[in-house]
N, C-alpha and C positions, 0 to 999 in steps of 0.2 A: 405423796399422800395429799388428798384434797377433798374438801367438801364436808358437809354435815348431813347426817341422816338420823331421823327420829323414827322410832317404831311405836305404833299405837293405833288408836281408834279416833277417826274423825266422825263426830256426831252432829246431827241436827240440833241446834240450840234454839229453844224458845225462851225469850226473855220478856217479862211483863212490861207493858207500857201503861195505858190507862184502862182501868176496869178489866174487861175481857179482851182487850186488844193485845196481841202478841206480835213480837218481832222475831222473824226467823233468821238465823245465821248458822254458822258452822263453828264448832269448837271441840275441845277435848284436851286433856291435860298435856299430852305430848305435842299435839297440834298447836296449842297455845304457845308452848315453848318454841316450837319451830317458827311460828309467826314472828316472835321477837328476835330470834336469831336472824331471820330474814331481814327484819327491819334494821338491825344493828350491824350488819356486815356489808361489805362491798357487793354491788350488784352482780359482779362476775364470780362471786363465791357461791358454789353450788349448794343449795339447800333442798333436801329431798325428804318427803314424808312417806314412810314405808308402812303400808297397811293393806287391806283388801277392800274392794269396792263391789257394790251390787251392780245390776244392769237396769235399774229403774230410773225414772226421771230425776229423783232427788240425788241419786248417785252421780248422774251426769252433771248435775249442778255442782256437786262437791268437787268433782275433778276440774270443772271450768273455774270455780272459785279459787282453787289452789293455783292453777296455771296463771290466772289473771294477777295473782299476787306474788308471782315469782317463786313458787314452791313446786318442785317437780315431784314425781311419784315413782321414780326408779322402775323396778320390775314388779310393782304391786299388782296382784292378780285381780281379774274381774270375775266374780262368782255369779253364774247364771241363776236367776231367781232370787238373789239376796237383795237386801236393802240396808240403809244405814240405821244405826241406833239413834235414839232421840232422847233428849232430856229437857225439862222445863225448870227455870229458875224462879223461885219466889223469894221475896225479900221481906225481912222484918228489920226496919231501919236500914242499916248498910250490910247486915249479916244475911247470908243467903242460905237457902236450902234447895235441894234438888229432888226431882222426881224423874225416874229413868224408865225407858222402854228400850231394852237393848238385847233381849234374849236371842233374837234372830239376826243380830248385826253381822254384816259381811265381815267386819274386822275380826270376828272370832276365828276366821280361817286364815289370818295373815301368816301364820307359821306352818300351815299344812304342807307347803311345797318348799323343802329345804334348799333346793337348787335356786329357785327364784329369790328366796331370802338371801342366800349367799351372794348372788349377783347384785342385789340391791345394796348390800353393805360393803362390797369390794372396794378397796382403795380409799376409804374415807379417812379424813383427818380425825373426826370425832363422831361417835355414835351415842345417842341418848335414848333411854327407855325408862319405864317406870313400873311400879307395882300394879298400876291399873292395866298396863300392857299385859303383865303376867296373869292378872286376875281374870281377864276375859277369855283366856285360852284354855283348851283342853290340856291335860298333863303332857300328852305327846307333843303338841305344838309348843307348849311352854319350854320343853326340853330342846326342841328344834331352835327356838330363839336363843336360848343360852348357848347352844353349840355354835350357832352362827356368830354370835357376838364374841364368844371366846376365840373362835378361829380368826376373826378379824383383828382382835386384840393381839394375837400372836404375830400377825403380820405388821404390827406397828400402830394400829388405830387406838386412840384413846377412847375410853368408855366412861360415860357419865350416867348415873342412876339415881332416881328419886323414888323411894319406896311407896310414897303416896298411898298409904293403907286405907282401903275402903272395905269395911267388914262385909257388906252385902255381896261383894264379888266372890267371896271365898266360902268353901264348904264349911270350914271351921278355922279357928285361930291357929291351930297347930300346922295345918297345911299352908296357911299364909306365912307363918314364921319361917318354915323351911324353904319355901319358894323365894322369899325375899332375902334370906341369908344366902341362898345359892346365887342370886343375882348380885348381891354385894361382893361375892367372891370373884366375879368377873369384871368388877368396876375399878377404875382408877380414880374417879371423882364421885363422891357421894354428896347428894343434896337433899337430905331428909328434912322433915318437919317434926319438931320435937313433940307436939301433942300426939301425932300419929305413932311415933316410936314409943311414947309413954303408954299409949293405949294397947299396943300389941306386945311390947317387950317388957313393960313395967319400969323403964328407966326413970329414975327420980329427978335427974337433971340433964341438961344438954351435954354436960361433960361426961356423964355416964353413957349417953347415946354415942358420943364421939369415940369414947374408949372401946365400947363394944364393936362399933363398925371398924375401927382400926385393927381390932383383933382378927378381922376377916382378911386383912391384908390391904385395905384401902389406905392410900397415903395422903389423900387430899379430901377433907371433909368440911362441909359447911352445914351447920345445923340451924335451920330457920326456926323462928319462934314468934311469928306474927309481928306485932309492933315492938316486941322486945328485941334487943340486939341479937344478931346472928353470931354464932360461935364458929370461928374459922380455925381449923387445925391443919397445918401444913408445915413441912420442913422442921418437924419436931417443935413447933411453936403453936401456942394457943392465943387467939386474939378475939376480943368482942368488938363487933362492928355495929354501931347504933343504926336503927331504922330511921327513916325520914318521915317527919310529920306530914300528913296529907289531909286534904279535904275529901275524905272518902265518901263515895256514893254507892259503891258496889265492890265488895272484896273478891268477887269471882276472878280467878286467874292471877291473883296476887303472887302466889308462890311460883306459878308457872312462868310469869314474866320475870321474877327474880332469877329463876334458873336460866332463862334466855339471856338476860343481861349478864349473868355471871359467865356463861359459856362464851358469849360474844367477847367479853372482856378478856378472858383467858386466851381466846384465839388471837386477840389483838396484842397479846404479850404482856398484859398487866399481871402483877403478882396477886396471889389469892386475896389478901386483905383489901387491896385497891379494887379488885374485881367485885368483891362483896359490897363495897361502898357504892360502886356504880350501879350494881344490881338493885340495891335499895332505892336508888333514885328512879330507876325505871319502874319498879313496883309501885312506888308512891304516886307516880303519874298515872299508871294504869288504873288504880282504884278510884280515880276521879272520873272514870267513864263507866257507863253501864255495859254489862256483858264482858266476856272474857278477852275480847280482842279490841284493844284501844287502837286508834289510828296509828299507822306505822310512823308517820311524821312526828307525832307527839312523843312516841317512845324514843325516836332518834334525838329529839331536842333534849329530853331528860338525860339520855345517855351521854350526850356531848357537853352538857352544861359544866 
């Protein structure tokens, strides 16, 4: 078994600079995590982003951007006439808000071809996906993703999942709850964020979140909670792992970079508590840069410190 594959949507990211000046990049929750897994693993370790692309100039730029940064795209289809989704980040202090244009995103079709999806996931050491992955898909494609991930898991692949609940992606809360529960049922590692789980499931504490997710059969759980300690539940033990103080300028991608740091640490053989501590270091460095993708070299320095 070898390599890492993330399933999701690569979007055009517009981040504010001065006045009406905007900087264009590429990002998206699972892509951000892939970026940090790429940054924190050996160059010969395969990292793939499984999505669907359009055939417009921006889609071509997406694919070139990924290739230039050592991220492959497996058997991701190209959809004739489609184009990427787009979002803009606006900041109030260091806290961010997002405006999205994604209804016609090519990535909404990433699960339409079960055979291509299965080929993209075949033989991976670990697969990662999120609630945003699930939320952009039709019910049929959502089930195709769950089937493909479950089949890979039966072949020995580890599966990591972050619910990453975004209400606007879902028809209603009940649909979201059921889809995310279904996803947790095929996961070995859960990387939820407590405020998201509180909003959707009503959990009063991170411990309640961990207990509920454990009831789905997940054996390794890390509940992130912003600048508060992360709760790590593994091997029948619970531990609180403090966050790292940072000179934050933009919290975009903080949780995604934590996930990337955690996955890379586990791939390197670290135990869950040590992996969470190292993931906090990565996230603390990432929020000191604008946009979701901090320079890979800076992430590596934080990871190795």
